[in-house]
C-alpha positions as CSV (number, residue, x, y, z in Angstrom):
1,M,-29.1,43.1,16.7
2,P,-32.6,43.1,18.4
3,L,-32.8,42.3,22.1
4,I,-33.9,38.7,22.9
5,S,-36.2,38.1,25.9
6,I,-35.1,35.7,28.6
7,N,-37.4,32.9,27.5
8,N,-36.5,33.3,23.8
9,R,-32.8,33.6,24.8
10,T,-33.1,30.3,26.6
11,I,-34.7,28.6,23.6
12,F,-32.1,30.2,21.3
13,F,-29.1,28.9,23.3
14,R,-30.7,25.5,23.7
15,T,-31.2,25.4,20.0
16,L,-27.6,26.3,19.4
17,L,-26.5,23.7,21.9
18,G,-28.6,21.1,20.1
19,L,-27.2,22.0,16.7
20,A,-23.7,22.0,18.0
21,T,-24.3,18.5,19.4
22,L,-25.6,17.3,16.1
23,F,-22.6,18.8,14.2
24,A,-20.2,17.2,16.7
25,L,-21.9,13.8,16.2
26,A,-21.8,14.2,12.5
27,G,-18.1,15.1,12.7
28,C,-17.5,11.9,14.8
29,L,-19.3,9.8,12.2
30,C,-17.3,11.4,9.3
31,A,-14.0,11.1,11.1
32,E,-14.5,7.6,12.4
33,Q,-11.6,6.6,14.6
34,V,-9.3,4.0,13.0
35,T,-7.2,1.9,15.4
36,I,-3.9,0.9,14.1
37,D,-1.8,-1.6,16.1
38,K,1.7,-0.1,16.0
39,D,3.1,-3.1,18.0
40,R,1.8,-5.4,15.3
41,L,3.5,-3.4,12.6
42,I,6.8,-3.6,14.6
43,K,6.3,-7.3,15.2
44,T,6.0,-8.1,11.5
45,V,9.0,-5.9,10.4
46,R,11.2,-7.5,13.1
47,F,10.2,-11.0,12.3
48,L,10.8,-10.6,8.6
49,S,14.0,-8.6,8.8
50,E,15.6,-9.8,12.0
51,E,14.2,-13.0,13.5
52,N,13.9,-14.7,10.1
53,F,17.1,-13.2,8.5
54,H,17.6,-13.6,5.5
55,R,13.9,-14.4,4.9
56,V,14.0,-15.9,1.4
57,V,17.7,-16.8,0.9
58,T,17.3,-20.4,2.1
59,H,14.4,-22.8,1.5
60,E,13.9,-23.0,5.3
61,N,13.7,-19.3,5.8
62,K,11.4,-18.9,2.7
63,E,9.0,-21.4,4.1
64,K,9.0,-19.7,7.5
65,T,8.2,-16.4,5.8
66,I,5.3,-18.0,3.9
67,D,4.0,-19.7,7.1
68,Y,4.1,-16.3,8.9
69,L,2.1,-14.6,6.2
70,M,-0.5,-17.3,5.9
71,E,-0.9,-17.7,9.6
72,S,-1.3,-13.9,10.0
73,I,-4.0,-13.9,7.4
74,T,-5.8,-16.9,8.7
75,A,-5.8,-15.3,12.2
76,M,-7.9,-12.5,10.8
77,G,-10.6,-14.9,9.6
78,L,-9.6,-14.7,5.9
79,E,-8.6,-17.6,3.8
80,A,-4.9,-17.6,2.8
81,V,-4.1,-19.0,-0.6
82,R,-0.6,-19.9,-1.8
83,S,-0.1,-19.5,-5.5
84,D,3.1,-21.2,-6.8
85,F,4.6,-20.5,-10.2
86,A,7.8,-21.2,-12.1
87,L,9.9,-18.7,-14.1
88,K,10.3,-19.7,-17.7
89,Q,12.2,-18.2,-20.5
90,M,10.8,-18.4,-24.1
91,L,13.0,-19.9,-26.7
92,G,12.7,-17.7,-29.8
93,D,9.1,-16.4,-30.4
94,D,7.3,-19.6,-29.6
95,E,5.5,-19.2,-26.3
96,D,4.9,-23.0,-26.1
97,V,8.6,-23.7,-26.1
98,A,10.2,-22.6,-22.9
99,I,12.8,-23.6,-20.3
100,E,12.7,-23.0,-16.6
101,V,15.0,-20.1,-15.6
102,Y,15.2,-21.3,-11.9
103,R,15.1,-24.8,-10.5
104,N,12.7,-23.8,-7.7
105,T,9.2,-22.4,-7.9
106,F,8.1,-19.1,-6.4
107,S,5.0,-18.2,-4.3
108,N,2.5,-15.3,-4.0
109,I,0.3,-15.3,-1.0
110,H,-3.3,-14.1,-1.5
111,A,-6.4,-13.4,0.6
112,L,-9.8,-12.1,-0.6
113,K,-12.6,-10.1,1.1
114,K,-15.7,-10.4,-1.0
115,G,-17.8,-7.3,-1.9
116,K,-21.1,-6.6,-3.5
117,T,-19.8,-6.5,-7.1
118,D,-17.3,-8.3,-9.3
119,K,-15.0,-5.2,-9.4
120,R,-11.7,-5.7,-7.5
121,I,-9.2,-3.6,-5.6
122,I,-5.8,-5.1,-5.3
123,I,-3.4,-4.2,-2.4
124,G,0.1,-5.6,-2.9
125,A,3.5,-5.6,-1.3
126,H,6.5,-7.8,-2.1
127,Y,8.1,-9.9,0.7
128,D,11.4,-10.9,-1.1
129,I,14.7,-9.2,-0.6
130,V,18.1,-8.6,-2.1
131,D,20.6,-11.0,-0.5
132,S,22.7,-8.2,0.9
133,S,20.0,-6.7,3.1
134,P,17.7,-7.5,6.0
135,G,15.1,-5.6,4.0
136,A,13.2,-3.8,6.9
137,D,12.1,-0.9,4.8
138,D,12.5,-2.9,1.5
139,N,9.9,-4.3,2.0
140,A,9.0,-5.6,5.4
141,S,7.5,-2.2,5.9
142,G,5.1,-2.6,3.0
143,V,4.1,-6.1,4.1
144,A,3.4,-4.9,7.7
145,V,1.1,-2.2,6.4
146,L,-0.6,-4.7,4.0
147,L,-1.4,-7.0,6.9
148,E,-2.7,-4.1,9.0
149,L,-4.9,-3.0,6.2
150,A,-6.3,-6.5,5.9
151,Y,-7.1,-6.4,9.7
152,L,-9.0,-3.1,9.2
153,L,-10.9,-4.1,6.1
154,K,-11.8,-7.5,7.4
155,E,-13.9,-5.7,10.1
156,T,-15.3,-3.1,7.7
157,A,-18.9,-3.4,6.6
158,E,-19.5,-5.0,3.2
159,L,-17.7,-3.1,0.5
160,N,-18.8,-2.6,-3.1
161,C,-15.6,-4.2,-4.4
162,D,-13.8,-7.4,-3.7
163,V,-10.5,-6.5,-2.0
164,E,-7.5,-8.8,-2.7
165,F,-4.4,-8.7,-0.5
166,V,-1.3,-10.1,-2.1
167,A,2.3,-10.6,-0.8
168,Y,4.4,-10.9,-3.9
169,D,7.5,-13.0,-4.5
170,V,10.5,-12.1,-6.8
171,E,9.9,-8.4,-7.1
172,E,13.6,-7.8,-6.8
173,V,14.3,-9.9,-9.9
174,G,12.1,-8.6,-12.7
175,L,8.7,-8.1,-10.8
176,W,7.8,-11.7,-11.7
177,G,5.3,-12.2,-8.8
178,S,3.2,-9.3,-9.8
179,R,3.7,-10.0,-13.6
180,F,2.3,-13.5,-13.0
181,H,-0.7,-12.1,-11.0
182,A,-1.6,-9.2,-13.3
183,K,-1.4,-11.5,-16.4
184,K,-3.6,-14.0,-14.7
185,L,-6.2,-11.4,-13.8
186,K,-6.2,-10.1,-17.4
187,N,-6.7,-13.5,-18.8
188,K,-9.6,-14.1,-16.5
189,K,-11.0,-10.6,-17.5
190,V,-11.2,-9.5,-13.8
191,D,-12.4,-5.9,-13.6
192,V,-9.7,-4.3,-11.5
193,A,-10.8,-0.8,-10.2
194,C,-7.3,-0.1,-8.9
195,M,-4.1,-1.7,-7.7
196,L,-2.3,-0.2,-4.8
197,C,1.4,-1.1,-4.4
198,L,3.2,-0.6,-1.1
199,D,6.9,-0.7,-1.4
200,M,9.2,1.0,1.1
201,V,6.9,3.0,3.3
202,G,8.8,3.2,6.6
203,Y,11.8,5.6,6.4
204,F,11.2,9.3,7.1
205,S,13.4,12.2,8.0
206,D,12.8,15.8,9.2
207,E,16.3,16.8,8.3
208,E,16.9,19.3,5.5
209,N,18.5,17.8,2.4
210,S,17.4,14.3,3.3
211,Q,15.3,14.1,0.2
212,S,16.5,14.1,-3.4
213,Y,14.6,13.7,-6.7
214,P,15.2,12.4,-10.2
215,V,14.9,16.0,-11.5
216,R,16.6,18.6,-9.4
217,S,14.0,21.3,-9.8
218,M,11.5,19.1,-8.0
219,N,13.0,20.1,-4.7
220,R,11.5,23.6,-5.2
221,L,8.0,22.0,-5.4
222,Y,8.3,19.3,-2.7
223,G,11.1,20.5,-0.4
224,T,14.3,18.8,0.7
225,K,12.9,17.0,3.8
226,G,12.1,13.3,3.6
227,D,9.0,13.7,5.7
228,F,6.3,12.7,3.2
229,L,4.8,9.7,1.5
230,A,5.0,9.7,-2.3
231,M,2.1,8.5,-4.5
232,V,2.9,7.8,-8.1
233,G,0.4,7.2,-10.9
234,R,0.1,7.7,-14.7
235,P,-1.2,10.9,-16.2
236,A,-4.2,9.0,-17.4
237,D,-5.1,8.4,-13.8
238,A,-4.9,12.1,-12.8
239,K,-8.4,12.1,-11.2
240,L,-7.6,8.9,-9.3
241,L,-4.5,10.5,-8.0
242,S,-6.3,13.7,-7.0
243,D,-9.1,11.8,-5.2
244,A,-6.7,9.5,-3.4
245,Q,-4.6,12.4,-2.2
246,K,-7.7,14.2,-0.9
247,A,-8.8,11.1,1.0
248,F,-5.3,10.7,2.5
249,R,-5.0,14.3,3.6
250,E,-8.4,14.3,5.2
251,S,-7.5,11.4,7.5
252,S,-3.8,11.2,8.1
253,T,-1.4,13.7,9.7
254,L,1.4,12.5,7.4
255,K,2.2,14.6,4.3
256,I,1.6,13.0,0.9
257,H,2.7,14.3,-2.5
258,S,1.4,12.9,-5.7
259,F,3.6,12.4,-8.8
260,P,1.9,11.9,-12.2
261,A,4.6,9.9,-14.0
262,P,5.3,11.5,-17.4
263,N,5.1,8.9,-20.2
264,L,8.8,9.6,-21.1
265,M,9.8,8.9,-17.5
266,E,7.6,5.9,-16.9
267,P,10.5,3.4,-16.8
268,L,12.0,5.4,-13.8
269,F,8.7,5.1,-11.9
270,A,8.0,1.5,-13.0
271,R,10.3,0.1,-10.3
272,S,7.8,-2.0,-8.3
273,D,4.8,-4.3,-8.5
274,H,2.4,-1.6,-9.8
275,A,4.1,-1.6,-13.1
276,P,2.8,-5.0,-14.5
277,F,-0.7,-3.7,-13.8
278,W,0.1,-0.6,-15.9
279,W,1.3,-2.8,-18.6
280,E,-1.9,-4.8,-18.6
281,G,-4.0,-1.6,-18.8
282,Y,-5.1,-1.5,-15.2
283,P,-5.1,1.7,-13.0
284,A,-2.4,1.4,-10.3
285,L,-1.0,3.7,-7.6
286,F,2.5,3.3,-6.1
287,F,3.1,4.4,-2.5
288,T,6.7,4.8,-1.4
289,D,9.2,6.7,0.8
290,T,11.1,7.1,-2.5
291,A,13.7,4.5,-1.8
292,D,17.3,5.5,-2.8
293,F,16.1,9.1,-3.3
294,R,15.8,9.3,0.5
295,T,17.0,6.4,2.6
296,P,20.8,5.8,3.0
297,H,20.1,2.1,3.8
298,Y,18.7,1.1,0.4
299,H,19.7,-2.5,-0.4
300,K,22.3,-2.4,2.4
301,K,23.0,-4.4,5.6
302,T,21.9,-1.3,7.5
303,D,18.2,-1.6,6.4
304,T,17.2,-2.8,9.9
305,W,14.0,-2.6,11.8
306,D,15.2,0.1,14.2
307,T,15.7,2.7,11.4
308,L,12.0,3.0,10.6
309,D,9.5,5.5,11.9
310,Y,6.5,3.4,13.2
311,D,4.4,6.4,14.2
312,K,4.5,7.6,10.6
313,M,3.8,4.0,9.4
314,V,0.6,4.2,11.5
315,Q,-0.3,7.3,9.6
316,V,0.5,5.6,6.3
317,T,-1.9,2.9,7.2
318,V,-4.7,5.3,8.2
319,G,-4.3,7.3,5.0
320,L,-4.3,4.2,2.8
321,Y,-7.4,2.8,4.5
322,R,-9.3,6.0,3.6
323,I,-8.0,5.8,0.1
324,I,-9.3,2.3,-0.3
325,L,-12.7,3.3,1.1
326,A,-12.9,6.3,-1.3
327,I,-12.0,4.1,-4.3
328,D,-14.6,1.6,-3.2
329,A,-17.3,4.2,-2.7
330,A,-16.7,5.4,-6.3
331,Q,-17.6,1.8,-7.5
332,A,-21.0,1.7,-6.0
333,P,-23.6,0.0,-8.2
334,E,-25.8,2.5,-10.0
């Protein structure tokens, strides 16, 4: 290496310093800090699973749940819309002849952030429960992350896509809330870029053998610790899965594993509100801690707020936020 004179050396190091500063600033811009309110996540989970226990079993508790969701959305500056529907059963093959299956109606809660185009990203989480459980992980955890994402995206500069946030009813009995919504979108010919379903995203474990799988050989690929978030999509959405996983890993400290659901195993992976969107031909991704393949509290009285890992739920939210931005960026007008 040739010698550098004092003056040239000074210029050289000042130039390096300047470049380093520019690279540091660029890094800050690329890795924009995202602030997640962990206390707000805890507050939502505790209200739904403890303070308003059982949250949909009685009419009074159901209305308190709906009020909490609508007030939380309104506090962000978004408009909360309640969409009521009845469950009906066809008599024979005539869709015009039906009887109501339940006496009462059911309610999805919606909010919409408008974008530059008519394309839409759906973010959904069910708020109903099975009667035997407080439902902290299933699915107060998903609702809490849904609301936190709404807070983040409300403050985000104008996006390319409309973003619709939906809290679904009657997931536990036939996925009827999301069926109603997906069918309505299809009938209106809404261009859905992707639906993201959040269902059980709060239970994690660093213990060996805390994670199982529908196929035993999968533990060789993914390990036996329940320390990751699972993301499920269809083989047809392989690029979407790959891009989403990349965005998540670049922004979150939490592990994420993607699972392309084989066509023959689709019924096994169609256990939540993403499935009706698959059935209507829309791209959809399912995010979960894998439910009964991991948590011992699935559908039990022990599914309480204090069994969840809120630090990891913060990282779930960070990663999902980046996924949404990546999906939105891919929908930029040409």
